[in-house]
PDB file of the backbone (N, CA, C, O) and the ligand in Angstrom, with CONECT records:
HET     ZN  A 101       1
ATOM      1  N   UNK A   1     -40.184  73.668 178.557  1.00  0.00           N
ATOM      2  CA  UNK A   1     -41.130  74.288 177.633  1.00  0.00           C
ATOM      3  C   UNK A   1     -40.995  75.808 177.647  1.00  0.00           C
ATOM      4  O   UNK A   1     -40.761  76.414 178.693  1.00  0.00           O
ATOM      5  N   UNK A   2     -41.144  76.403 176.488  1.00  0.00           N
ATOM      6  CA  UNK A   2     -40.889  77.827 176.373  1.00  0.00           C
ATOM      7  C   UNK A   2     -42.159  78.642 176.187  1.00  0.00           C
ATOM      8  O   UNK A   2     -42.073  79.842 175.924  1.00  0.00           O
ATOM      9  N   UNK A   3     -43.340  78.033 176.315  1.00  0.00           N
ATOM     10  CA  UNK A   3     -44.565  78.811 176.229  1.00  0.00           C
ATOM     11  C   UNK A   3     -45.157  78.823 174.842  1.00  0.00           C
ATOM     12  O   UNK A   3     -45.956  77.949 174.505  1.00  0.00           O
ATOM     13  N   UNK A   4     -44.788  79.785 174.037  1.00  0.00           N
ATOM     14  CA  UNK A   4     -45.376  79.893 172.703  1.00  0.00           C
ATOM     15  C   UNK A   4     -44.317  79.658 171.628  1.00  0.00           C
ATOM     16  O   UNK A   4     -43.153  80.017 171.800  1.00  0.00           O
ATOM     17  N   UNK A   5     -44.734  79.056 170.526  1.00  0.00           N
ATOM     18  CA  UNK A   5     -43.805  78.811 169.422  1.00  0.00           C
ATOM     19  C   UNK A   5     -43.514  80.096 168.668  1.00  0.00           C
ATOM     20  O   UNK A   5     -44.250  81.076 168.786  1.00  0.00           O
ATOM     21  N   UNK A   6     -42.446  80.087 167.897  1.00  0.00           N
ATOM     22  CA  UNK A   6     -42.137  81.229 167.043  1.00  0.00           C
ATOM     23  C   UNK A   6     -43.110  81.254 165.859  1.00  0.00           C
ATOM     24  O   UNK A   6     -43.434  80.205 165.305  1.00  0.00           O
ATOM     25  N   UNK A   7     -43.568  82.426 165.477  1.00  0.00           N
ATOM     26  CA  UNK A   7     -44.566  82.524 164.398  1.00  0.00           C
ATOM     27  C   UNK A   7     -43.929  82.470 163.016  1.00  0.00           C
ATOM     28  O   UNK A   7     -44.236  83.282 162.143  1.00  0.00           O
ATOM     29  N   UNK A   8     -43.044  81.508 162.834  1.00  0.00           N
ATOM     30  CA  UNK A   8     -42.361  81.399 161.550  1.00  0.00           C
ATOM     31  C   UNK A   8     -42.993  80.286 160.726  1.00  0.00           C
ATOM     32  O   UNK A   8     -42.772  79.103 160.985  1.00  0.00           O
ATOM     33  N   UNK A   9     -43.771  80.675 159.743  1.00  0.00           N
ATOM     34  CA  UNK A   9     -44.559  79.699 158.992  1.00  0.00           C
ATOM     35  C   UNK A   9     -43.979  79.407 157.614  1.00  0.00           C
ATOM     36  O   UNK A   9     -44.609  78.730 156.801  1.00  0.00           O
ATOM     37  N   UNK A  10     -42.773  79.921 157.352  1.00  0.00           N
ATOM     38  CA  UNK A  10     -42.167  79.660 156.052  1.00  0.00           C
ATOM     39  C   UNK A  10     -40.960  78.745 156.190  1.00  0.00           C
ATOM     40  O   UNK A  10     -40.169  78.871 157.124  1.00  0.00           O
ATOM     41  N   UNK A  11     -40.835  77.832 155.253  1.00  0.00           N
ATOM     42  CA  UNK A  11     -39.712  76.916 155.231  1.00  0.00           C
ATOM     43  C   UNK A  11     -38.418  77.683 154.940  1.00  0.00           C
ATOM     44  O   UNK A  11     -38.363  78.450 153.979  1.00  0.00           O
ATOM     45  N   UNK A  12     -37.380  77.488 155.755  1.00  0.00           N
ATOM     46  CA  UNK A  12     -36.125  78.205 155.532  1.00  0.00           C
ATOM     47  C   UNK A  12     -35.374  77.737 154.292  1.00  0.00           C
ATOM     48  O   UNK A  12     -34.441  78.406 153.849  1.00  0.00           O
ATOM     49  N   UNK A  13     -35.760  76.621 153.737  1.00  0.00           N
ATOM     50  CA  UNK A  13     -35.085  76.111 152.545  1.00  0.00           C
ATOM     51  C   UNK A  13     -35.745  76.571 151.254  1.00  0.00           C
ATOM     52  O   UNK A  13     -35.050  76.889 150.289  1.00  0.00           O
ATOM     53  N   UNK A  14     -37.055  76.613 151.218  1.00  0.00           N
ATOM     54  CA  UNK A  14     -37.727  76.934 149.952  1.00  0.00           C
ATOM     55  C   UNK A  14     -38.690  78.104 150.070  1.00  0.00           C
ATOM     56  O   UNK A  14     -39.270  78.535 149.074  1.00  0.00           O
ATOM     57  N   UNK A  15     -38.863  78.621 151.284  1.00  0.00           N
ATOM     58  CA  UNK A  15     -39.726  79.788 151.499  1.00  0.00           C
ATOM     59  C   UNK A  15     -41.195  79.543 151.192  1.00  0.00           C
ATOM     60  O   UNK A  15     -41.964  80.491 151.034  1.00  0.00           O
ATOM     61  N   UNK A  16     -41.582  78.298 151.109  1.00  0.00           N
ATOM     62  CA  UNK A  16     -43.013  78.029 150.995  1.00  0.00           C
ATOM     63  C   UNK A  16     -43.564  77.724 152.382  1.00  0.00           C
ATOM     64  O   UNK A  16     -42.798  77.560 153.331  1.00  0.00           O
ATOM     65  N   UNK A  17     -44.867  77.650 152.504  1.00  0.00           N
ATOM     66  CA  UNK A  17     -45.484  77.419 153.804  1.00  0.00           C
ATOM     67  C   UNK A  17     -45.024  76.090 154.387  1.00  0.00           C
ATOM     68  O   UNK A  17     -45.057  75.061 153.713  1.00  0.00           O
ATOM     69  N   UNK A  18     -44.599  76.120 155.631  1.00  0.00           N
ATOM     70  CA  UNK A  18     -44.093  74.878 156.236  1.00  0.00           C
ATOM     71  C   UNK A  18     -45.209  74.050 156.880  1.00  0.00           C
ATOM     72  O   UNK A  18     -44.982  72.932 157.345  1.00  0.00           O
ATOM     73  N   UNK A  19     -46.408  74.618 156.897  1.00  0.00           N
ATOM     74  CA  UNK A  19     -47.557  73.899 157.456  1.00  0.00           C
ATOM     75  C   UNK A  19     -47.338  73.538 158.914  1.00  0.00           C
ATOM     76  O   UNK A  19     -47.929  72.583 159.420  1.00  0.00           O
ATOM     77  N   UNK A  20     -46.493  74.297 159.587  1.00  0.00           N
ATOM     78  CA  UNK A  20     -46.228  74.044 161.008  1.00  0.00           C
ATOM     79  C   UNK A  20     -47.447  74.464 161.831  1.00  0.00           C
ATOM     80  O   UNK A  20     -47.796  75.644 161.869  1.00  0.00           O
ATOM     81  N   UNK A  21     -48.076  73.526 162.471  1.00  0.00           N
ATOM     82  CA  UNK A  21     -49.295  73.823 163.223  1.00  0.00           C
ATOM     83  C   UNK A  21     -49.008  74.743 164.415  1.00  0.00           C
ATOM     84  O   UNK A  21     -49.725  75.727 164.595  1.00  0.00           O
ATOM     85  N   UNK A  22     -48.003  74.468 165.223  1.00  0.00           N
ATOM     86  CA  UNK A  22     -47.720  75.372 166.342  1.00  0.00           C
ATOM     87  C   UNK A  22     -47.423  76.799 165.892  1.00  0.00           C
ATOM     88  O   UNK A  22     -47.853  77.755 166.535  1.00  0.00           O
ATOM     89  N   UNK A  23     -46.686  76.947 164.785  1.00  0.00           N
ATOM     90  CA  UNK A  23     -46.375  78.294 164.319  1.00  0.00           C
ATOM     91  C   UNK A  23     -47.621  79.015 163.830  1.00  0.00           C
ATOM     92  O   UNK A  23     -47.780  80.216 164.044  1.00  0.00           O
ATOM     93  N   UNK A  24     -48.504  78.270 163.171  1.00  0.00           N
ATOM     94  CA  UNK A  24     -49.709  78.890 162.626  1.00  0.00           C
ATOM     95  C   UNK A  24     -50.712  79.242 163.712  1.00  0.00           C
ATOM     96  O   UNK A  24     -51.410  80.252 163.623  1.00  0.00           O
ATOM     97  N   UNK A  25     -50.777  78.406 164.733  1.00  0.00           N
ATOM     98  CA  UNK A  25     -51.806  78.598 165.762  1.00  0.00           C
ATOM     99  C   UNK A  25     -51.252  79.239 167.030  1.00  0.00           C
ATOM    100  O   UNK A  25     -51.987  79.538 167.971  1.00  0.00           O
ATOM    101  N   UNK A  26     -49.935  79.441 167.029  1.00  0.00           N
ATOM    102  CA  UNK A  26     -49.292  80.057 168.183  1.00  0.00           C
ATOM    103  C   UNK A  26     -49.525  79.257 169.455  1.00  0.00           C
ATOM    104  O   UNK A  26     -49.693  79.816 170.539  1.00  0.00           O
ATOM    105  N   UNK A  27     -49.531  77.942 169.303  1.00  0.00           N
ATOM    106  CA  UNK A  27     -49.748  77.075 170.444  1.00  0.00           C
ATOM    107  C   UNK A  27     -49.155  75.701 170.169  1.00  0.00           C
ATOM    108  O   UNK A  27     -49.218  75.198 169.047  1.00  0.00           O
ATOM    109  N   UNK A  28     -48.585  75.107 171.195  1.00  0.00           N
ATOM    110  CA  UNK A  28     -48.053  73.758 171.048  1.00  0.00           C
ATOM    111  C   UNK A  28     -49.120  72.701 171.351  1.00  0.00           C
ATOM    112  O   UNK A  28     -48.818  71.510 171.426  1.00  0.00           O
ATOM    113  N   UNK A  29     -50.353  73.140 171.523  1.00  0.00           N
ATOM    114  CA  UNK A  29     -51.386  72.221 171.977  1.00  0.00           C
ATOM    115  C   UNK A  29     -51.735  71.173 170.930  1.00  0.00           C
ATOM    116  O   UNK A  29     -52.000  70.018 171.263  1.00  0.00           O
ATOM    117  N   UNK A  30     -51.734  71.577 169.669  1.00  0.00           N
ATOM    118  CA  UNK A  30     -52.168  70.662 168.619  1.00  0.00           C
ATOM    119  C   UNK A  30     -51.023  69.833 168.068  1.00  0.00           C
ATOM    120  O   UNK A  30     -49.856  70.182 168.248  1.00  0.00           O
ATOM    121  N   UNK A  31     -51.348  68.746 167.401  1.00  0.00           N
ATOM    122  CA  UNK A  31     -50.332  67.913 166.769  1.00  0.00           C
ATOM    123  C   UNK A  31     -49.818  68.590 165.504  1.00  0.00           C
ATOM    124  O   UNK A  31     -50.481  69.465 164.946  1.00  0.00           O
ATOM    125  N   UNK A  32     -48.648  68.185 165.063  1.00  0.00           N
ATOM    126  CA  UNK A  32     -48.078  68.731 163.835  1.00  0.00           C
ATOM    127  C   UNK A  32     -47.631  67.579 162.948  1.00  0.00           C
ATOM    128  O   UNK A  32     -47.263  66.509 163.434  1.00  0.00           O
ATOM    129  N   UNK A  33     -47.669  67.814 161.639  1.00  0.00           N
ATOM    130  CA  UNK A  33     -47.266  66.766 160.702  1.00  0.00           C
ATOM    131  C   UNK A  33     -45.850  66.275 160.979  1.00  0.00           C
ATOM    132  O   UNK A  33     -45.521  65.123 160.699  1.00  0.00           O
ATOM    133  N   UNK A  34     -45.016  67.151 161.529  1.00  0.00           N
ATOM    134  CA  UNK A  34     -43.604  66.787 161.697  1.00  0.00           C
ATOM    135  C   UNK A  34     -43.419  65.668 162.720  1.00  0.00           C
ATOM    136  O   UNK A  34     -42.364  65.037 162.778  1.00  0.00           O
ATOM    137  N   UNK A  35     -44.443  65.432 163.517  1.00  0.00           N
ATOM    138  CA  UNK A  35     -44.336  64.361 164.503  1.00  0.00           C
ATOM    139  C   UNK A  35     -44.471  62.990 163.853  1.00  0.00           C
ATOM    140  O   UNK A  35     -44.168  61.969 164.472  1.00  0.00           O
ATOM    141  N   UNK A  36     -44.926  62.970 162.607  1.00  0.00           N
ATOM    142  CA  UNK A  36     -45.174  61.707 161.935  1.00  0.00           C
ATOM    143  C   UNK A  36     -44.170  61.404 160.826  1.00  0.00           C
ATOM    144  O   UNK A  36     -44.297  60.397 160.129  1.00  0.00           O
ATOM    145  N   UNK A  37     -43.185  62.262 160.664  1.00  0.00           N
ATOM    146  CA  UNK A  37     -42.206  62.025 159.612  1.00  0.00           C
ATOM    147  C   UNK A  37     -40.804  61.995 160.210  1.00  0.00           C
ATOM    148  O   UNK A  37     -40.559  62.524 161.295  1.00  0.00           O
ATOM    149  N   UNK A  38     -39.896  61.368 159.480  1.00  0.00           N
ATOM    150  CA  UNK A  38     -38.496  61.405 159.851  1.00  0.00           C
ATOM    151  C   UNK A  38     -37.819  62.493 159.029  1.00  0.00           C
ATOM    152  O   UNK A  38     -37.745  62.405 157.803  1.00  0.00           O
ATOM    153  N   UNK A  39     -37.329  63.514 159.714  1.00  0.00           N
ATOM    154  CA  UNK A  39     -36.710  64.627 159.004  1.00  0.00           C
ATOM    155  C   UNK A  39     -35.328  64.210 158.511  1.00  0.00           C
ATOM    156  O   UNK A  39     -34.519  63.667 159.262  1.00  0.00           O
ATOM    157  N   UNK A  40     -35.080  64.476 157.239  1.00  0.00           N
ATOM    158  CA  UNK A  40     -33.816  64.093 156.630  1.00  0.00           C
ATOM    159  C   UNK A  40     -32.640  64.849 157.252  1.00  0.00           C
ATOM    160  O   UNK A  40     -32.682  66.075 157.355  1.00  0.00           O
ATOM    161  N   UNK A  41     -31.592  64.133 157.666  1.00  0.00           N
ATOM    162  CA  UNK A  41     -30.399  64.821 158.176  1.00  0.00           C
ATOM    163  C   UNK A  41     -29.809  65.771 157.144  1.00  0.00           C
ATOM    164  O   UNK A  41     -29.241  66.804 157.500  1.00  0.00           O
ATOM    165  N   UNK A  42     -29.942  65.428 155.872  1.00  0.00           N
ATOM    166  CA  UNK A  42     -29.449  66.309 154.817  1.00  0.00           C
ATOM    167  C   UNK A  42     -30.239  67.607 154.778  1.00  0.00           C
ATOM    168  O   UNK A  42     -29.680  68.675 154.531  1.00  0.00           O
ATOM    169  N   UNK A  43     -31.537  67.511 155.023  1.00  0.00           N
ATOM    170  CA  UNK A  43     -32.368  68.705 155.042  1.00  0.00           C
ATOM    171  C   UNK A  43     -31.975  69.600 156.207  1.00  0.00           C
ATOM    172  O   UNK A  43     -31.858  70.816 156.057  1.00  0.00           O
ATOM    173  N   UNK A  44     -31.773  68.988 157.369  1.00  0.00           N
ATOM    174  CA  UNK A  44     -31.369  69.768 158.537  1.00  0.00           C
ATOM    175  C   UNK A  44     -30.032  70.444 158.286  1.00  0.00           C
ATOM    176  O   UNK A  44     -29.827  71.596 158.670  1.00  0.00           O
ATOM    177  N   UNK A  45     -29.111  69.715 157.631  1.00  0.00           N
ATOM    178  CA  UNK A  45     -27.785  70.268 157.361  1.00  0.00           C
ATOM    179  C   UNK A  45     -27.845  71.431 156.385  1.00  0.00           C
ATOM    180  O   UNK A  45     -26.956  72.283 156.371  1.00  0.00           O
ATOM    181  N   UNK A  46     -28.899  71.468 155.564  1.00  0.00           N
ATOM    182  CA  UNK A  46     -29.016  72.512 154.552  1.00  0.00           C
ATOM    183  C   UNK A  46     -29.629  73.798 155.098  1.00  0.00           C
ATOM    184  O   UNK A  46     -29.619  74.827 154.422  1.00  0.00           O
ATOM    185  N   UNK A  47     -30.161  73.741 156.314  1.00  0.00           N
ATOM    186  CA  UNK A  47     -30.772  74.933 156.895  1.00  0.00           C
ATOM    187  C   UNK A  47     -29.676  75.932 157.278  1.00  0.00           C
ATOM    188  O   UNK A  47     -28.712  75.569 157.953  1.00  0.00           O
ATOM    189  N   UNK A  48     -29.823  77.183 156.848  1.00  0.00           N
ATOM    190  CA  UNK A  48     -28.848  78.208 157.232  1.00  0.00           C
ATOM    191  C   UNK A  48     -28.726  78.310 158.750  1.00  0.00           C
ATOM    192  O   UNK A  48     -29.716  78.196 159.472  1.00  0.00           O
ATOM    193  N   UNK A  49     -27.503  78.525 159.220  1.00  0.00           N
ATOM    194  CA  UNK A  49     -27.259  78.543 160.663  1.00  0.00           C
ATOM    195  C   UNK A  49     -28.171  79.523 161.379  1.00  0.00           C
ATOM    196  O   UNK A  49     -28.611  79.269 162.500  1.00  0.00           O
ATOM    197  N   UNK A  50     -28.453  80.642 160.730  1.00  0.00           N
ATOM    198  CA  UNK A  50     -29.287  81.668 161.362  1.00  0.00           C
ATOM    199  C   UNK A  50     -30.734  81.227 161.509  1.00  0.00           C
ATOM    200  O   UNK A  50     -31.501  81.822 162.267  1.00  0.00           O
ATOM    201  N   UNK A  51     -31.102  80.176 160.777  1.00  0.00           N
ATOM    202  CA  UNK A  51     -32.491  79.732 160.807  1.00  0.00           C
ATOM    203  C   UNK A  51     -32.681  78.488 161.669  1.00  0.00           C
ATOM    204  O   UNK A  51     -33.814  78.087 161.934  1.00  0.00           O
ATOM    205  N   UNK A  52     -31.592  77.881 162.103  1.00  0.00           N
ATOM    206  CA  UNK A  52     -31.708  76.663 162.893  1.00  0.00           C
ATOM    207  C   UNK A  52     -32.435  76.968 164.194  1.00  0.00           C
ATOM    208  O   UNK A  52     -32.057  77.877 164.933  1.00  0.00           O
ATOM    209  N   UNK A  53     -33.459  76.212 164.457  1.00  0.00           N
ATOM    210  CA  UNK A  53     -34.232  76.410 165.669  1.00  0.00           C
ATOM    211  C   UNK A  53     -35.185  77.580 165.606  1.00  0.00           C
ATOM    212  O   UNK A  53     -35.844  77.909 166.592  1.00  0.00           O
ATOM    213  N   UNK A  54     -35.261  78.218 164.432  1.00  0.00           N
ATOM    214  CA  UNK A  54     -36.126  79.393 164.297  1.00  0.00           C
ATOM    215  C   UNK A  54     -37.382  79.099 163.503  1.00  0.00           C
ATOM    216  O   UNK A  54     -38.431  79.691 163.756  1.00  0.00           O
ATOM    217  N   UNK A  55     -37.286  78.183 162.540  1.00  0.00           N
ATOM    218  CA  UNK A  55     -38.431  77.920 161.673  1.00  0.00           C
ATOM    219  C   UNK A  55     -38.450  76.453 161.292  1.00  0.00           C
ATOM    220  O   UNK A  55     -37.409  75.805 161.192  1.00  0.00           O
ATOM    221  N   UNK A  56     -39.642  75.949 161.084  1.00  0.00           N
ATOM    222  CA  UNK A  56     -39.793  74.569 160.659  1.00  0.00           C
ATOM    223  C   UNK A  56     -39.566  74.432 159.158  1.00  0.00           C
ATOM    224  O   UNK A  56     -39.787  75.370 158.392  1.00  0.00           O
ATOM    225  N   UNK A  57     -39.126  73.265 158.763  1.00  0.00           N
ATOM    226  CA  UNK A  57     -39.073  72.942 157.349  1.00  0.00           C
ATOM    227  C   UNK A  57     -40.473  72.625 156.855  1.00  0.00           C
ATOM    228  O   UNK A  57     -41.356  72.273 157.637  1.00  0.00           O
ATOM    229  N   UNK A  58     -40.664  72.753 155.553  1.00  0.00           N
ATOM    230  CA  UNK A  58     -41.919  72.296 154.974  1.00  0.00           C
ATOM    231  C   UNK A  58     -41.837  70.775 154.800  1.00  0.00           C
ATOM    232  O   UNK A  58     -40.748  70.203 154.835  1.00  0.00           O
ATOM    233  N   UNK A  59     -42.983  70.128 154.614  1.00  0.00           N
ATOM    234  CA  UNK A  59     -42.957  68.663 154.515  1.00  0.00           C
ATOM    235  C   UNK A  59     -42.045  68.150 153.411  1.00  0.00           C
ATOM    236  O   UNK A  59     -41.364  67.142 153.595  1.00  0.00           O
ATOM    237  N   UNK A  60     -42.020  68.822 152.275  1.00  0.00           N
ATOM    238  CA  UNK A  60     -41.188  68.365 151.167  1.00  0.00           C
ATOM    239  C   UNK A  60     -39.709  68.443 151.512  1.00  0.00           C
ATOM    240  O   UNK A  60     -38.964  67.490 151.286  1.00  0.00           O
ATOM    241  N   UNK A  61     -39.288  69.563 152.052  1.00  0.00           N
ATOM    242  CA  UNK A  61     -37.877  69.725 152.392  1.00  0.00           C
ATOM    243  C   UNK A  61     -37.495  68.798 153.539  1.00  0.00           C
ATOM    244  O   UNK A  61     -36.383  68.269 153.566  1.00  0.00           O
ATOM    245  N   UNK A  62     -38.398  68.601 154.476  1.00  0.00           N
ATOM    246  CA  UNK A  62     -38.091  67.808 155.657  1.00  0.00           C
ATOM    247  C   UNK A  62     -37.705  66.379 155.297  1.00  0.00           C
ATOM    248  O   UNK A  62     -36.857  65.773 155.952  1.00  0.00           O
ATOM    249  N   UNK A  63     -38.328  65.851 154.259  1.00  0.00           N
ATOM    250  CA  UNK A  63     -38.010  64.489 153.864  1.00  0.00           C
ATOM    251  C   UNK A  63     -36.947  64.451 152.768  1.00  0.00           C
ATOM    252  O   UNK A  63     -36.656  63.389 152.220  1.00  0.00           O
ATOM    253  N   UNK A  64     -36.370  65.607 152.451  1.00  0.00           N
ATOM    254  CA  UNK A  64     -35.229  65.636 151.544  1.00  0.00           C
ATOM    255  C   UNK A  64     -35.581  65.627 150.073  1.00  0.00           C
ATOM    256  O   UNK A  64     -34.748  65.269 149.241  1.00  0.00           O
ATOM    257  N   UNK A  65     -36.805  66.017 149.738  1.00  0.00           N
ATOM    258  CA  UNK A  65     -37.196  65.982 148.329  1.00  0.00           C
ATOM    259  C   UNK A  65     -36.581  67.120 147.535  1.00  0.00           C
ATOM    260  O   UNK A  65     -36.356  66.989 146.332  1.00  0.00           O
ATOM    261  N   UNK A  66     -36.310  68.225 148.193  1.00  0.00           N
ATOM    262  CA  UNK A  66     -35.821  69.389 147.447  1.00  0.00           C
ATOM    263  C   UNK A  66     -34.339  69.636 147.624  1.00  0.00           C
ATOM    264  O   UNK A  66     -33.666  70.050 146.680  1.00  0.00           O
ATOM    265  N   UNK A  67     -33.824  69.394 148.796  1.00  0.00           N
ATOM    266  CA  UNK A  67     -32.487  69.873 149.102  1.00  0.00           C
ATOM    267  C   UNK A  67     -31.393  68.893 148.709  1.00  0.00           C
ATOM    268  O   UNK A  67     -30.212  69.239 148.725  1.00  0.00           O
ATOM    269  N   UNK A  68     -31.776  67.675 148.358  1.00  0.00           N
ATOM    270  CA  UNK A  68     -30.748  66.682 148.056  1.00  0.00           C
ATOM    271  C   UNK A  68     -30.697  66.367 146.576  1.00  0.00           C
ATOM    272  O   UNK A  68     -31.641  65.810 146.016  1.00  0.00           O
ATOM    273  N   UNK A  69     -29.588  66.726 145.941  1.00  0.00           N
ATOM    274  CA  UNK A  69     -29.433  66.410 144.527  1.00  0.00           C
ATOM    275  C   UNK A  69     -29.420  64.905 144.306  1.00  0.00           C
ATOM    276  O   UNK A  69     -29.887  64.414 143.278  1.00  0.00           O
ATOM    277  N   UNK A  70     -28.882  64.180 145.276  1.00  0.00           N
ATOM    278  CA  UNK A  70     -28.821  62.745 145.121  1.00  0.00           C
ATOM    279  C   UNK A  70     -30.196  62.119 145.050  1.00  0.00           C
ATOM    280  O   UNK A  70     -30.453  61.254 144.213  1.00  0.00           O
ATOM    281  N   UNK A  71     -31.072  62.555 145.924  1.00  0.00           N
ATOM    282  CA  UNK A  71     -32.419  62.017 145.918  1.00  0.00           C
ATOM    283  C   UNK A  71     -33.148  62.435 144.647  1.00  0.00           C
ATOM    284  O   UNK A  71     -33.889  61.643 144.065  1.00  0.00           O
ATOM    285  N   UNK A  72     -32.941  63.670 144.217  1.00  0.00           N
ATOM    286  CA  UNK A  72     -33.589  64.118 142.993  1.00  0.00           C
ATOM    287  C   UNK A  72     -33.102  63.314 141.790  1.00  0.00           C
ATOM    288  O   UNK A  72     -33.875  63.016 140.880  1.00  0.00           O
ATOM    289  N   UNK A  73     -31.827  62.970 141.792  1.00  0.00           N
ATOM    290  CA  UNK A  73     -31.287  62.187 140.682  1.00  0.00           C
ATOM    291  C   UNK A  73     -31.920  60.805 140.664  1.00  0.00           C
ATOM    292  O   UNK A  73     -32.246  60.276 139.601  1.00  0.00           O
ATOM    293  N   UNK A  74     -32.089  60.230 141.830  1.00  0.00           N
ATOM    294  CA  UNK A  74     -32.690  58.905 141.890  1.00  0.00           C
ATOM    295  C   UNK A  74     -34.140  58.922 141.433  1.00  0.00           C
ATOM    296  O   UNK A  74     -34.634  57.952 140.859  1.00  0.00           O
ATOM    297  N   UNK A  75     -34.811  60.031 141.693  1.00  0.00           N
ATOM    298  CA  UNK A  75     -36.215  60.146 141.344  1.00  0.00           C
ATOM    299  C   UNK A  75     -36.391  61.049 140.127  1.00  0.00           C
ATOM    300  O   UNK A  75     -37.417  61.713 139.981  1.00  0.00           O
ATOM    301  N   UNK A  76     -35.405  61.070 139.274  1.00  0.00           N
ATOM    302  CA  UNK A  76     -35.386  62.012 138.153  1.00  0.00           C
ATOM    303  C   UNK A  76     -36.598  61.905 137.250  1.00  0.00           C
ATOM    304  O   UNK A  76     -37.038  62.917 136.704  1.00  0.00           O
ATOM    305  N   UNK A  77     -37.142  60.736 137.077  1.00  0.00           N
ATOM    306  CA  UNK A  77     -38.268  60.595 136.160  1.00  0.00           C
ATOM    307  C   UNK A  77     -39.487  61.370 136.652  1.00  0.00           C
ATOM    308  O   UNK A  77     -40.388  61.666 135.866  1.00  0.00           O
ATOM    309  N   UNK A  78     -39.526  61.700 137.936  1.00  0.00           N
ATOM    310  CA  UNK A  78     -40.662  62.417 138.473  1.00  0.00           C
ATOM    311  C   UNK A  78     -40.684  63.860 138.001  1.00  0.00           C
ATOM    312  O   UNK A  78     -41.703  64.538 138.131  1.00  0.00           O
ATOM    313  N   UNK A  79     -39.558  64.345 137.449  1.00  0.00           N
ATOM    314  CA  UNK A  79     -39.483  65.719 136.996  1.00  0.00           C
ATOM    315  C   UNK A  79     -39.997  65.914 135.567  1.00  0.00           C
ATOM    316  O   UNK A  79     -40.040  67.042 135.077  1.00  0.00           O
ATOM    317  N   UNK A  80     -40.374  64.859 134.914  1.00  0.00           N
ATOM    318  CA  UNK A  80     -40.753  64.950 133.512  1.00  0.00           C
ATOM    319  C   UNK A  80     -42.245  65.157 133.324  1.00  0.00           C
ATOM    320  O   UNK A  80     -42.775  64.938 132.235  1.00  0.00           O
ATOM    321  N   UNK A  81     -42.919  65.578 134.379  1.00  0.00           N
ATOM    322  CA  UNK A  81     -44.363  65.784 134.285  1.00  0.00           C
ATOM    323  C   UNK A  81     -44.678  66.922 133.320  1.00  0.00           C
ATOM    324  O   UNK A  81     -45.847  67.246 133.108  1.00  0.00           O
TER     325      UNK A  81
HETATM  326 ZN    ZN A 101     -39.405  73.694 152.080  1.00  0.00          ZN2+
END
């Protein structure tokens, strides 16, 4: 354990709030949404090398909704809102 989390609250893929509880509260004491989801390997692969291990993904990017063209193509009808 390293003590305190990094205060990086923005998603490295889309720059929106990653909703990372440890980053927001500066403590690993509380639970985080990321413990309940399976992070997409494609999303992890899309993170810039300089950001790996530095910031959490946001929930949308973590499950591959934004970074994967393939997934977007499969769910294309959702873009017609
Ligand atoms: Zn994101």
